[in-house]
C-alpha positions in Angstrom: -51.1 -21.6 11.0 -47.9 -23.2 12.8 -43.9 -23.8 11.8 -43.5 -27.0 13.6 -41.2 -25.3 15.7 -42.1 -26.5 19.5 -41.5 -23.8 22.1 -42.0 -26.0 25.2 -42.8 -29.1 26.2 -45.7 -29.1 28.8 -47.5 -31.8 31.0 -50.8 -33.1 31.1 -52.1 -32.6 34.2 -55.8 -34.1 34.0 -57.6 -35.8 31.3 -61.7 -36.0 32.4 -63.7 -38.0 29.8 -67.7 -37.5 29.6 -70.7 -38.2 27.1 -70.0 -35.1 25.8 -66.2 -35.4 24.9 -62.5 -35.5 26.2 -61.3 -32.3 28.4 -57.5 -31.7 28.6 -55.6 -29.6 30.9 -51.9 -28.9 30.4 -49.1 -27.6 32.5 -47.1 -25.2 30.9 -45.2 -21.7 30.9 -44.0 -20.5 27.8 -47.0 -21.6 25.7 -48.8 -19.4 28.3 -47.8 -16.0 27.2 -50.2 -13.8 25.7 -52.6 -16.7 25.1 -55.9 -16.0 25.9 -59.3 -17.6 25.8 -60.6 -18.6 22.6 -57.1 -18.5 21.0 -55.5 -21.6 19.3 -52.4 -23.8 20.0 -51.0 -26.4 18.7 -50.9 -29.9 20.9 -49.0 -32.6 19.8 -49.6 -31.4 16.2 -53.4 -30.8 16.2 -54.7 -27.4 16.5 -56.9 -27.1 19.6 -58.7 -24.1 21.0 -58.5 -23.1 24.5 -61.2 -22.8 26.2 -59.7 -22.1 29.9 -56.4 -21.0 31.6 -54.6 -20.4 34.9 -51.4 -18.8 35.3 -50.0 -22.3 35.1 -52.1 -24.5 32.8 -55.0 -24.2 30.1 -58.0 -26.4 29.1 -58.8 -27.4 25.6 -61.9 -29.7 24.7 -60.7 -32.8 22.1 -63.9 -33.2 19.5 -64.7 -36.9 18.6 -63.4 -36.3 15.1 -60.1 -35.0 16.6 -60.0 -38.4 18.9 -60.4 -40.4 16.2 -57.6 -38.5 14.1 -55.1 -38.0 16.3 -53.4 -39.7 19.3 -54.8 -37.0 21.7 -57.7 -40.1 23.5 -54.5 -41.9 24.2 -53.0 -39.0 26.7 -53.0 -39.7 30.2 -52.1 -37.6 33.3 -48.0 -37.1 33.4 -47.8 -37.3 29.7 -45.3 -35.1 28.0 -46.6 -33.3 25.2 -45.2 -30.6 22.7 -46.7 -27.2 22.1 -46.8 -24.6 20.0 -48.3 -20.9 19.7 -49.8 -19.9 16.4 -47.2 -18.0 13.9 -47.2 -13.9 14.0 -48.1 -12.5 10.7 -44.7 -10.6 10.9 -42.9 -13.9 12.4 -40.0 -16.1 10.4 -41.2 -19.3 8.6 -38.5 -21.2 10.3 -40.0 -24.8 9.6 -42.7 -25.0 7.0 -46.3 -24.2 7.0 -48.3 -26.7 9.2 -52.1 -26.2 10.0 -52.9 -28.3 12.7 -55.1 -30.3 11.1 -53.9 -33.8 11.5 -54.0 -36.2 8.6 -53.3 -39.4 10.6 -51.6 -41.4 13.3 -48.3 -43.2 12.4 -45.7 -45.7 14.0 -42.5 -45.5 14.8 -40.6 -48.9 13.7 -37.0 -48.3 14.1 -35.0 -45.6 16.1 -31.3 -45.8 15.2 -28.5 -43.9 17.0 -26.3 -42.3 14.3 -23.5 -40.3 16.0 -25.1 -37.3 17.5 -28.6 -38.0 15.5 -31.2 -40.4 15.4 -32.5 -41.6 12.6 -36.0 -42.8 12.7 -38.3 -44.9 10.5 -41.9 -44.3 10.7 -44.9 -46.3 9.3 -47.4 -44.5 7.6 -50.7 -44.9 6.0 -50.8 -44.7 1.8 -53.1 -41.5 2.1 -49.9 -39.9 3.7 -47.5 -41.3 2.1 -48.5 -40.3 -1.3 -47.7 -36.5 -0.5 -44.1 -37.3 0.5 -41.2 -37.0 -1.1 -37.1 -37.1 -0.4 -35.9 -33.7 1.1 -39.6 -32.8 1.5 -41.5 -31.8 4.9 -43.7 -33.5 7.1 -45.4 -32.7 11.0 -44.7 -35.4 13.4 -46.4 -34.7 16.7 -46.5 -31.0 15.3 -42.4 -31.1 14.8 -41.1 -29.9 11.5 -39.1 -32.5 10.1 -37.4 -33.0 6.6 -38.1 -36.9 4.9 -34.6 -38.6 4.2 -35.9 -42.1 3.0 -39.2 -43.2 2.0 -40.7 -46.8 1.6 -43.7 -48.4 0.7 -45.2 -48.4 4.3 -43.1 -45.4 5.5 -40.9 -43.3 5.9 -37.6 -41.7 7.9 -36.3 -38.8 9.4 -33.1 -37.7 11.2 -33.7 -35.9 14.6 -30.7 -33.9 15.6 -30.1 -33.5 19.4 -31.7 -29.9 19.5 -34.9 -31.4 18.4 -34.6 -34.8 20.9 -34.4 -32.6 23.9 -36.7 -29.5 23.4 -39.6 -32.2 21.9 -41.0 -35.5 22.8 -39.5 -37.4 19.9 -36.4 -37.8 21.7 -38.7 -39.4 24.7 -40.7 -42.2 21.9 -39.4 -45.4 21.6 -40.0 -47.9 19.0 -43.8 -48.6 18.8 -44.6 -45.4 20.1 -47.5 -43.5 18.0 -47.4 -40.0 16.4 -49.7 -37.7 14.9 -49.0 -36.6 10.7 -49.6 -33.8 9.0 -48.5 -34.1 5.3 -47.5 -31.1 3.4 -50.1 -28.5 2.9 -48.5 -27.1 -0.9 -48.9 -31.3 -2.1 -51.9 -31.5 -1.3 -53.2 -28.3 -2.8 -51.2 -29.2 -6.3 -53.0 -32.5 -6.4 -56.2 -30.5 -6.2 -55.5 -28.0 -8.9 -54.2 -30.9 -10.8 -55.9 -34.4 -10.1 -55.0 -37.5 -11.7 -57.0 -41.0 -11.9 -57.5 -41.0 -8.2 -60.5 -38.4 -8.8 -61.9 -40.2 -11.8 -60.1 -37.4 -14.5 -57.1 -38.4 -16.9 -53.7 -37.6 -15.6 -52.2 -34.1 -17.2 -48.9 -33.8 -17.9 -47.5 -30.7 -16.6 -45.0 -29.8 -19.3 -43.7 -26.3 -21.0 -46.3 -26.9 -23.5 -49.2 -27.2 -20.6 -47.8 -24.5 -19.4 -47.5 -22.1 -22.2 -51.1 -22.9 -23.1 -52.3 -21.5 -20.1 -50.1 -18.4 -20.0 -48.1 -19.6 -17.4 -45.0 -19.1 -19.1 
């Protein structure tokens, strides 16, 4: 589990593609502290397993499913990437609950400077937008961001100078693709209270509904 607070911008050192899959080697410093082979790490928002490491770099294997669902297959040597180690059980949750299980790919549609911040509009598929809400959370390339606006084909977020400086989002321009992970809580709520999309009638969650189930 991650928080969406990026610890470091790493750099892709090598990309090896074979019939068996893709292997990425990433140059890093902070992310390597207390990081061992077999442990997890968020790479541009995707939870990866470390298969090798050295004093200044680590290596991960990217599965076909991850290549299909994320932008990791587009990476090349020299590209910057967002890195975050898992949240310790006694740590503070500074962002929001991020699993590292990317739901899909979005595209930056607009980027406007707004005093010291940048307003970014991201096009997103309907299956991701269904879990978005104004003032809710979303992970963009592993970065925990607050949604400011929602439209039929995307959502808007504000990137403050600190986030722009310490993540790759400060470098990405219109047309760039990003990994998106919807808010975990919204997925569980839908699963517990399914609507017509799963063939069941809509459930009206009101005071009577909660009282009949002993929830209030």
